[in-house]
Each structure stands twice: as C-alpha cells, then as structure tokens.
PAKEVO-89023 format. One record per residue: x, y, z of N, C-alpha, C in turn; residue in one letter. Coordinates in pm, whole numbers, plus 50000, padded with zeros to 5 digits. Layout:
N
    nc1    nc2    nc3   cac1   cac2   cac3    cc1    cc2    cc3  resn
      X      Y      Z      X      Y      Z      X      Y      Z     A
...
***
This chain:
147
    nc1    nc2    nc3   cac1   cac2   cac3    cc1    cc2    cc3  resn
  06782  43914  57718  06741  43783  57751  06802  43741  57884     M
  06725  43683  57975  06785  43646  58100  06757  43493  58116     K
  06860  43427  58171  06853  43283  58206  06907  43261  58350     V
  06826  43191  58420  06873  43143  58548  06917  43003  58527     V
  07045  42974  58565  07114  42847  58532  07133  42775  58669     V
  07080  42662  58681  07093  42579  58804  07162  42442  58761     Q
  07273  42412  58823  07335  42288  58803  07244  42185  58885     R
  07213  42076  58820  07116  41980  58892  07168  41835  58872     C
  07115  41755  58966  07130  41609  58965  07023  41552  58883     K
  06904  41621  58885  06790  41574  58809  06686  41696  58809     E
  06603  41698  58709  06502  41805  58699  06388  41751  58615     A
  06268  41804  58643  06146  41754  58575  06047  41875  58565     R
  05973  41875  58455  05863  41968  58445  05736  41891  58411     V
  05623  41912  58476  05503  41850  58444  05394  41954  58409     E
  05312  41909  58323  05188  41991  58282  05073  41903  58285     V
  04969  41944  58365  04850  41867  58383  04877  41724  58435     D
  04979  41715  58524  05013  41583  58584  05095  41491  58496     G
  05134  41537  58379  05207  41457  58279  05353  41517  58263     K
  05449  41430  58259  05588  41487  58238  05608  41538  58104     T
  05651  41667  58091  05679  41724  57967  05819  41714  57929     A
  05900  41731  58032  06055  41721  58008  06117  41676  58131     G
  06228  41601  58123  06295  41542  58237  06438  41504  58197     E
  06534  41547  58294  06675  41517  58272  06734  41455  58396     I
  06847  41397  58377  06936  41356  58491  07035  41471  58519     G
  07162  41438  58536  07258  41549  58560  07267  41643  58450     E
  07280  41772  58483  07288  41874  58374  07253  42011  58427     G
  07179  42080  58347  07140  42223  58381  06995  42247  58360     L
  06940  42302  58466  06798  42346  58464  06803  42497  58425     M
  06735  42539  58322  06739  42677  58275  06596  42732  58282     L
  06580  42855  58342  06464  42931  58337  06496  43050  58249     L
  06421  43058  58142  06453  43153  58029  06344  43262  58013     V
  06388  43386  58021  06304  43498  58007  06346  43582  57880     G
  06250  43641  57810  06277  43714  57693  06209  43856  57709     V
  06283  43959  57673  06232  44094  57677  06213  44151  57532     T
  06160  44269  57522  06122  44327  57391  06243  44349  57300     H
  06351  44385  57354  06471  44415  57265  06548  44299  57217     E
  06523  44179  57280  06600  44064  57241  06585  44018  57104     D
  06698  43966  57050  06708  43923  56918  06769  43778  56914     T
  06778  43723  56791  06841  43592  56778  06984  43598  56821     E
  07050  43713  56810  07187  43727  56855  07196  43705  57006     N
  07100  43756  57081  07102  43733  57229  07084  43588  57259     D
  06992  43521  57192  06973  43378  57216  07093  43300  57185     A
  07154  43331  57072  07278  43256  57024  07391  43282  57126     K
  07412  43401  57168  07513  43432  57268  07498  43359  57399     Y
  07378  43356  57442  07353  43283  57579  07366  43142  57562     L
  07314  43078  57447  07331  42934  57424  07482  42898  57432     A
  07566  42976  57354  07709  42944  57352  07765  42959  57494     G
  07725  43065  57564  07782  43089  57701  07741  42968  57795     K
  07623  42930  57793  07575  42816  57874  07641  42685  57841     I
  07660  42657  57710  07716  42529  57666  07861  42520  57720     A
  07930  42635  57726  08076  42636  57768  08098  42679  57915     G
  07993  42708  57985  08005  42748  58129  08061  42647  58216     L
  08185  42674  58274  08255  42575  58350  08210  42572  58491     R
  08104  42496  58516  08050  42485  58654  08035  42341  58705     I
  08105  42251  58631  08102  42107  58678  08244  42080  58730     F
  08251  42005  58835  08386  41981  58896  08466  41884  58822     E
  08601  41902  58830  08696  41808  58768  08735  41708  58888     D
  08835  41622  58857  08887  41526  58958  08943  41592  59090     E
  08985  41714  59079  09039  41788  59192  08927  41870  59264     A
  08807  41863  59216  08704  41935  59284  08686  42079  59240     G
  08757  42112  59138  08754  42254  59088  08650  42257  58970     K
  08579  42376  58967  08478  42397  58852  08555  42414  58722     M
  08583  42310  58651  08658  42324  58525  08593  42262  58401     N
  08469  42196  58422  08410  42133  58306  08274  42202  58283     H
  08237  42195  58155  08107  42247  58110  08006  42131  58092     S
  07884  42159  58080  07781  42064  58056  07810  41989  57926     V
  07868  42061  57821  07905  41988  57702  08008  41885  57721     S
  08109  41912  57810  08221  41818  57838  08171  41700  57920     E
  08068  41724  58009  08035  41614  58103  07923  41522  58039     T
  07864  41564  57928  07755  41484  57865  07626  41508  57936     G
  07607  41611  58009  07492  41645  58080  07382  41696  57978     G
  07264  41702  58028  07149  41749  57952  07098  41885  57996     S
  07004  41945  57924  06944  42069  57948  06793  42052  57969     I
  06737  42109  58077  06588  42125  58089  06566  42275  58084     L
  06502  42323  57971  06482  42459  57950  06329  42486  57966     S
  06299  42586  58059  06164  42628  58085  06153  42779  58064     V
  06047  42814  57983  06015  42952  57957  05970  43012  58091     S
  06013  43149  58118  05987  43205  58246  05970  43356  58229     Q
  05850  43406  58185  05833  43550  58163  05854  43631  58288     F
  05830  43566  58405  05833  43636  58529  05977  43690  58564     T
  06078  43638  58493  06213  43693  58511  06213  43843  58481     L
  06123  43885  58404  06110  44035  58375  06007  44106  58455     Y
  05969  44050  58573  05876  44113  58661  05944  44231  58734     G
  05881  44345  58736  05936  44464  58803  05852  44485  58932     D
  05922  44474  59039  05859  44480  59175  05892  44606  59245     C
  05945  44708  59179  05986  44833  59252  05869  44915  59297     R
  05758  44906  59238  05637  44982  59286  05531  44887  59329     K
  05469  44919  59434  05350  44849  59482  05384  44700  59523     G
  05289  44617  59527  05305  44478  59569  05286  44373  59458     R
  05232  44424  59343  05206  44337  59238  05314  44358  59129     R
  05375  44251  59084  05478  44267  58977  05417  44324  58851     P
  05493  44400  58785  05461  44451  58650  05544  44374  58550     N
  05477  44320  58449  05547  44231  58354  05558  44298  58219     F
  05554  44438  58212  05553  44507  58090  05689  44481  58009     M
  05794  44450  58084  05929  44431  58011  05936  44303  57947     A
  05844  44205  57975  05849  44075  57912  05802  44091  57768     A
  05863  44012  57679  05827  44028  57534  05683  43968  57517     A
  05615  44007  57412  05489  43954  57376  05502  43806  57353     A
  05401  43721  57389  05413  43585  57382  05455  43522  57253     P
  05409  43567  57139  05453  43512  57014  05601  43538  56993     A
  05654  43654  57018  05794  43676  56998  05877  43598  57099     E
  05830  43598  57220  05907  43531  57327  05916  43378  57292     A
  05805  43327  57243  05812  43176  57208  05905  43155  57090     E
  05900  43245  56998  05990  43232  56880  06140  43234  56922     R
  06177  43326  57008  06320  43334  57060  06348  43221  57152     L
  06249  43177  57236  06280  43062  57320  06305  42940  57240     Y
  06226  42916  57138  06251  42804  57053  06389  42810  56981     D
  06420  42933  56932  06549  42952  56864  06665  42917  56963     Y
  06651  42969  57084  06755  42944  57192  06767  42792  57211     F
  06664  42723  57224  06678  42577  57243  06736  42507  57124     N
  06705  42551  57001  06766  42491  56890  06911  42512  56882     R
  06954  42630  56922  07094  42666  56930  07171  42578  57029     E
  07110  42551  57142  07162  42457  57234  07190  42318  57174     L
  07084  42278  57096  07091  42145  57032  07198  42151  56923     E
  07218  42263  56844  07318  42271  56741  07454  42264  56813     T
  07470  42303  56935  07595  42288  57005  07613  42151  57061     L
  07531  42057  57037  07549  41913  57074  07486  41874  57204     G
  07405  41961  57262  07337  41928  57385  07201  41862  57369     L
  07166  41772  57452  07034  41713  57461  06946  41811  57535     K
  06838  41857  57476  06751  41964  57543  06610  41906  57556     V
  06559  41917  57675  06419  41885  57707  06359  42023  57741     E
  06227  42032  57728  06167  42161  57757  06031  42138  57830     T
  05979  42247  57884  05846  42257  57934  05752  42286  57817     G
  05631  42336  57853  05539  42373  57744  05520  42531  57757     V
  05558  42594  57650  05559  42738  57654  05415  42788  57687     F
  05403  42879  57784  05277  42945  57818  05192  42862  57914     G
  05228  42739  57943  05139  42650  58031  05176  42674  58174     A
  05080  42638  58260  05106  42638  58404  05178  42501  58427     M
  05300  42517  58483  05396  42402  58489  05429  42382  58644     M
  05458  42258  58670  05511  42211  58804  05657  42175  58773     D
  05753  42251  58824  05897  42231  58802  05962  42184  58929     V
  06039  42076  58915  06114  42031  59030  06255  41990  58992     S
  06348  42012  59082  06487  41976  59056  06558  41951  59186     L
  06666  41884  59174  06759  41869  59287  06886  41953  59243     I
  06892  42073  59305  06998  42171  59269  07132  42105  59336     N
  07233  42092  59253  07350  42025  59284  07459  42127  59324     W
  07484  42141  59456  07583  42234  59507  07540  42305  59629     G
  07446  42390  59627  07380  42443  59512  07462  42532  59424     P
  07438  42525  59299  07504  42619  59199  07395  42684  59120     V
  07375  42817  59136  07278  42889  59067  07337  43020  59017     T
  07325  43051  58888  07380  43169  58821  07270  43231  58745     L
  07285  43373  58730  07190  43448  58651  07275  43510  58535     I
  07230  43479  58416  07305  43532  58295  07204  43628  58225     L
  07257  43734  58177  07182  43840  58103  07257  43877  57973     D
  07196  43861  57862  07262  43890  57739  07296  44041  57718     S
  07236  44119  57803  07257  44268  57798  07357  44313  57899     R
  07437  44223  57958  07539  44261  58048  07501  44232  58191     G
***
C-alpha cells in the first residue's frame, strides 16, 4: 500500500461539481492499493500516519502529529500510484489491485484512521475527482507499507 501524505492548510475534493470531502488544517492523503496488500498493511499505515510528527511545535520543529494538533484527514483513492512508466509512454496499471479489493482495503484504512480518533473525509472511490489543496510547507512524504 502506498500513501502520498501532504500537510495542508485546507483541502477539498469535488465530484460532478459538488464537494465530496473537505478539511481545514491536517493531512491530504492519496491512497493506492496493490495486489499483495492486506488489512495489516492498511492498519500499519493508518498508525504511522496518525503518529507522523510533521507539524511544528512552538520552537518551529516538526514534533507534533495530526492526532496531537486536532487536524483532519482528507483521504482520496489513487490507483495511479501503482502506474509503471518504465516502458513506453503510457503507464501500465497492472500492479494496482482490482477495484473491489482496493475499495475494501481503502475503506478499512479510513476506518482505522477513525478508530485512532481522527476525523476523516473522503473522495468517491472510482470517480473522476477534482482535488485541490494548499500544501503547507510544502511538506510531502511517500509512505509504503512494503518498505
């Protein structure tokens, strides 16, 4: 499982011109699932993200997590994280999990974040979405449950 984590001042996802999910300060997550992923991968990454110290303390050091700051999560499914661009000019998405399994694990991942006390907003799985954010820092990290 791969997650692109972006610290944000605000983020929104729209589907067909209507807001599907919106947050203020917190983390914007782009979430990709591959064939070998399990609930353990989702649980591991949810815990990692909830405790990731990327918010600044009073001294300007990154010492606080989204859990400590009271920030929210905007989680958006993103199968293209598993796009392979090594050959040709068109990405190959064979490494992305089948939609039904990807949606199941994506939903499980979001529930795990909520279990950890985080407010989670989402996009619409499988939909064409317009995603916007104000990246704060900028701070962008890529997490992979496989190392």
